C-alpha positions in Angstrom: -12.6 25.6 12.3 -15.1 26.6 9.6 -16.9 28.7 12.1 -13.7 30.3 13.1 -13.1 31.2 9.4 -16.6 32.7 9.1 -16.2 34.7 12.5 -12.8 35.8 11.8 -13.3 37.2 8.4 -15.7 39.6 7.0 -13.6 40.3 4.0 -14.6 37.9 1.0 -11.0 37.7 -0.4 -9.6 36.7 3.0 -12.4 34.3 3.6 -11.9 32.7 0.0 -8.2 32.5 0.7 -8.7 30.7 4.0 -11.1 28.2 2.4 -8.6 27.5 -0.2 -5.9 26.8 2.2 -8.3 24.6 4.2 -9.1 22.6 1.0 -5.4 22.3 0.1 -4.7 20.9 3.7 -7.5 18.4 3.2 -6.2 17.3 -0.2 -2.7 16.7 1.2 -4.1 14.7 4.2 -6.1 12.6 1.8 -2.9 12.1 -0.4 -1.0 11.0 2.7 -3.7 8.5 3.7 -3.8 7.0 0.2 0.0 6.8 0.3 0.0 5.0 3.5 -2.7 2.6 2.4 -0.8 1.9 -0.8 2.5 1.3 1.0 0.8 -1.2 3.5 -0.7 -3.1 0.5 2.6 -3.2 -1.3 4.3 -4.4 2.0 1.8 -7.1 2.5 2.1 -8.3 -1.0 5.9 -8.4 -0.8 5.8 -10.2 2.5 3.4 -12.9 1.1 5.6 -13.4 -1.9 8.7 -13.8 0.3 6.9 -16.3 2.5 5.8 -18.4 -0.5 9.5 -18.4 -1.8 10.7 -19.4 1.6 8.3 -22.3 1.7 9.1 -23.3 -1.8 12.8 -23.2 -1.0 12.3 -25.5 1.9 10.1 -27.8 -0.1 12.9 -27.9 -2.8 15.5 -29.0 0.0 13.0 -31.8 0.8 12.9 -33.0 -2.8 9.1 -32.2 -3.2 8.3 -32.4 -6.9 8.0 -28.9 -8.5 4.3 -29.4 -9.5 3.4 -30.1 -5.9 5.3 -27.0 -4.7 3.5 -25.1 -7.4 0.2 -26.3 -6.2 0.8 -25.4 -2.5 2.4 -22.2 -3.0 0.6 -20.8 -6.1 4.0 -20.1 -7.6 4.5 -20.8 -11.2 6.9 -23.6 -12.2 9.2 -21.0 -13.7 9.2 -19.0 -10.4 10.1 -22.1 -8.5 12.8 -23.0 -10.9 14.3 -19.5 -10.4 14.5 -20.1 -6.6 16.7 -23.2 -7.0 
């Protein structure tokens, strides 16, 4: 694409304009990639939290002591008490 820009334009203003547009598109694509990565990380984190809560809920139903639930799920005692 850069070769096309150089071949296409002998006018410096047009050349600079095309380079600016190319740079803008690269910035937008990078921002999209970062957004996708961030969204995936948040989704994984939320899924992990939900799974821990589900496990804790099942352990509560089986009358497992809260301190044991906390140790196995890494949830705080307060978080476990809020599940009840």
